[in-house]
Backbone as CSV, one residue per row, in Angstrom:
resi,resn,N_x,N_y,N_z,CA_x,CA_y,CA_z,C_x,C_y,C_z
1,UNK,0.836,-1.199,0.009,0.003,-0.018,-0.002,0.806,1.243,-0.030
2,UNK,1.996,1.196,0.623,2.905,2.353,0.588,3.437,2.634,-0.799
3,UNK,3.432,1.616,-1.665,3.793,1.792,-3.011,2.772,2.775,-3.710
4,UNK,1.512,2.584,-3.481,0.449,3.455,-4.074,0.472,4.860,-3.465
5,UNK,0.781,4.979,-2.169,0.884,6.263,-1.577,1.971,7.098,-2.235
6,UNK,3.125,6.411,-2.454,4.275,7.063,-3.086,3.944,7.458,-4.500
7,UNK,3.282,6.597,-5.230,2.898,6.841,-6.619,2.030,8.124,-6.681
8,UNK,1.033,8.190,-5.748,0.099,9.368,-5.713,0.874,10.634,-5.385
9,UNK,1.818,10.525,-4.487,2.671,11.670,-4.089,3.492,12.206,-5.291
10,UNK,4.084,11.247,-6.024,4.870,11.633,-7.157,4.059,12.247,-8.281
11,UNK,2.839,11.757,-8.392,1.842,12.292,-9.393,1.490,13.676,-9.014
12,UNK,1.169,13.902,-7.763,0.805,15.207,-7.235,1.926,16.186,-7.336
13,UNK,3.221,15.793,-7.124,4.354,16.682,-7.130,4.891,16.910,-8.601
14,UNK,4.287,16.282,-9.540,4.740,16.429,-10.926,5.933,15.511,-11.345
15,UNK,6.289,14.643,-10.437,7.384,13.690,-10.758,6.977,12.629,-11.798
16,UNK,5.674,12.433,-11.866,5.045,11.511,-12.832,4.004,12.176,-13.571
17,UNK,3.739,11.844,-14.784,2.640,12.453,-15.578,1.320,11.577,-15.302
18,UNK,1.522,10.335,-15.088,0.377,9.467,-14.896,0.687,8.222,-14.240
19,UNK,-0.312,7.491,-13.728,-0.129,6.156,-13.069,-1.042,5.253,-13.833
20,UNK,-0.513,4.084,-14.192,-1.376,3.042,-14.844,-1.642,1.955,-13.816
21,UNK,-2.904,1.664,-13.645,-3.314,0.613,-12.634,-3.991,-0.501,-13.413
22,UNK,-3.620,-1.693,-13.154,-4.242,-2.891,-13.797,-5.493,-3.259,-13.043
23,UNK,-6.380,-3.946,-13.635,-7.639,-4.284,-12.945,-7.402,-5.139,-11.722
24,UNK,-6.335,-5.910,-11.722,-6.023,-6.756,-10.445,-5.629,-5.880,-9.279
25,UNK,-5.132,-4.679,-9.528,-4.680,-3.780,-8.507,-5.724,-2.760,-8.081
26,UNK,-6.836,-2.691,-8.873,-7.725,-1.532,-8.735,-8.285,-1.382,-7.285
27,UNK,-8.847,-2.420,-6.663,-9.496,-2.287,-5.398,-8.467,-1.831,-4.276
28,UNK,-7.311,-2.405,-4.314,-6.277,-2.074,-3.375,-5.850,-0.601,-3.540
29,UNK,-5.690,-0.193,-4.807,-5.268,1.234,-5.104,-6.360,2.166,-4.746
30,UNK,-7.627,1.871,-5.059,-8.714,2.672,-4.749,-8.879,2.908,-3.293
31,UNK,-8.619,1.908,-2.460,-8.712,2.084,-1.054,-7.805,3.213,-0.515
32,UNK,-6.612,3.295,-1.160,-5.610,4.371,-0.752,-6.097,5.755,-1.345
33,UNK,-6.532,5.647,-2.582,-6.914,6.870,-3.362,-8.038,7.652,-2.628
34,UNK,-9.121,6.952,-2.218,-10.260,7.658,-1.684,-9.952,8.226,-0.319
35,UNK,-8.928,7.811,0.363,-8.556,8.376,1.656,-7.588,9.514,1.507
36,UNK,-7.080,9.719,0.303,-6.145,10.840,0.065,-6.866,12.226,0.263
37,UNK,-6.213,13.180,0.908,-6.878,14.465,1.135,-7.182,15.244,-0.158
38,UNK,-6.448,14.968,-1.217,-6.727,15.630,-2.477,-7.359,14.714,-3.542
39,UNK,-8.182,13.792,-2.933,-8.819,12.785,-3.830,-9.440,13.337,-5.055
40,UNK,-10.153,14.427,-4.930,-10.877,14.996,-6.106,-9.979,15.615,-7.171
41,UNK,-8.668,15.695,-6.894,-7.701,16.196,-7.850,-7.232,15.135,-8.805
42,UNK,-7.498,13.845,-8.473,-7.005,12.766,-9.248,-8.110,12.335,-10.220
43,UNK,-7.775,12.086,-11.455,-8.748,11.729,-12.510,-8.325,10.383,-13.091
44,UNK,-9.247,9.431,-13.116,-9.016,8.114,-13.612,-9.754,7.998,-15.010
45,UNK,-9.088,7.437,-15.979,-9.623,7.154,-17.315,-9.492,5.721,-17.576
46,UNK,-10.645,5.048,-17.794,-10.644,3.658,-18.096,-10.155,3.402,-19.526
47,UNK,-9.375,2.331,-19.674,-8.865,1.936,-20.994,-9.234,0.446,-21.190
48,UNK,-8.884,-0.078,-22.293,-9.207,-1.463,-22.597,-8.514,-2.433,-21.680
49,UNK,-9.132,-3.613,-21.560,-8.556,-4.728,-20.717,-8.501,-4.381,-19.221
50,UNK,-9.275,-3.409,-18.728,-9.367,-3.083,-17.361,-8.273,-2.206,-16.801
51,UNK,-7.484,-1.596,-17.720,-6.400,-0.633,-17.254,-7.107,0.649,-16.910
52,UNK,-6.515,1.388,-15.959,-6.992,2.748,-15.636,-5.729,3.634,-15.522
53,UNK,-5.891,4.776,-16.192,-4.765,5.760,-16.195,-5.230,6.946,-15.353
54,UNK,-4.403,7.174,-14.273,-4.756,8.258,-13.358,-3.774,9.430,-13.639
55,UNK,-4.344,10.667,-13.598,-3.591,11.888,-13.798,-4.011,12.833,-12.615
56,UNK,-3.248,13.904,-12.416,-3.486,14.862,-11.356,-3.847,16.176,-12.066
57,UNK,-4.959,16.811,-11.510,-5.334,18.081,-12.032,-5.267,19.125,-10.921
58,UNK,-4.924,20.380,-11.275,-4.800,21.447,-10.271,-6.234,21.767,-9.745
59,UNK,-7.195,21.690,-10.635,-8.580,22.071,-10.213,-9.332,20.715,-9.812
60,UNK,-9.908,20.713,-8.545,-10.610,19.477,-8.212,-11.890,19.324,-8.950
61,UNK,-12.311,18.114,-9.228,-13.574,17.903,-9.889,-14.666,18.166,-8.831
62,UNK,-15.845,18.439,-9.343,-17.026,18.791,-8.492,-17.753,17.576,-8.144
């Protein structure tokens, strides 16, 4: 789980452009994501075969 926290921090700090999560990792990753204080700044885009690409936006979604 610490792996996902570090990935989110890198995404937030601009050290990464995106995070790719496989469907097998989704529930474990989501558990960390929804607890993040800036949860609404992360955007997930579903791709084929259950992959999800997460990016960070300066403006939170509503």
